[in-house]
C-alpha positions as CSV (number, residue, x, y, z in Angstrom):
1,M,-168.7,135.4,-107.7
2,T,-164.6,134.8,-107.0
3,P,-164.0,131.8,-105.3
4,V,-162.0,131.7,-101.7
5,P,-158.9,129.9,-101.9
6,P,-158.2,127.6,-99.1
7,R,-156.6,128.8,-95.8
8,W,-153.6,126.3,-94.9
9,F,-153.3,125.1,-91.3
10,K,-149.8,124.6,-89.8
11,S,-149.8,120.7,-88.1
12,S,-150.7,120.9,-84.1
13,Y,-147.3,118.2,-84.2
14,S,-145.5,119.8,-87.0
15,G,-142.2,121.6,-84.6
16,N,-141.2,125.0,-83.9
17,D,-138.4,125.5,-86.1
18,D,-140.3,125.1,-89.2
19,A,-138.3,122.1,-90.5
20,D,-140.8,119.2,-90.5
21,C,-143.8,120.9,-91.7
22,V,-147.2,119.4,-92.5
23,E,-150.2,121.5,-93.0
24,A,-153.8,121.0,-94.1
25,A,-156.6,122.1,-95.8
26,I,-160.0,121.6,-96.4
27,F,-161.3,121.9,-100.4
28,Q,-165.0,122.7,-100.7
29,R,-165.0,122.1,-104.6
30,P,-165.5,120.3,-106.6
31,R,-166.4,117.9,-103.6
32,P,-164.9,118.2,-99.9
33,T,-161.9,117.0,-99.9
34,I,-158.9,117.7,-97.1
35,H,-155.5,118.4,-98.6
36,I,-151.9,118.1,-96.7
37,R,-148.5,119.2,-98.0
38,D,-144.9,119.8,-97.8
39,S,-145.1,124.0,-96.2
40,K,-141.6,124.3,-97.1
41,N,-142.5,123.6,-100.6
42,P,-146.6,124.7,-101.0
43,A,-146.6,124.6,-104.9
44,G,-146.0,121.2,-105.1
45,S,-147.3,117.6,-104.3
46,R,-150.5,117.1,-102.0
47,L,-152.0,114.0,-101.2
48,A,-155.8,114.6,-100.9
49,F,-158.1,112.8,-99.3
50,T,-162.3,112.0,-99.1
51,H,-163.4,112.5,-95.7
52,E,-163.9,108.8,-95.6
53,A,-160.3,108.0,-96.7
54,W,-159.1,110.9,-93.8
55,S,-160.7,109.3,-90.7
56,E,-159.3,105.9,-91.8
57,F,-155.4,107.7,-92.7
58,L,-155.6,109.4,-89.4
59,P,-155.3,106.3,-87.1
60,F,-153.1,105.1,-89.0
61,A,-150.9,108.5,-89.1
62,E,-150.9,109.1,-85.7
63,G,-150.2,105.3,-84.4
64,R,-146.2,106.4,-86.6
């Protein structure tokens, strides 16, 4: 069985000019995690969150 690559989504808070774009994807294996990356550098560093950590991170990020 060939693994399906995750589908990346652009943040709704990113501008239309693609200057400051954040993308997110849900990786299912080995356990579900949410990854975020800079769309200008998709091969670069990423942040990975468990669902619990993501739930705590969102209110923090929304306040920025």
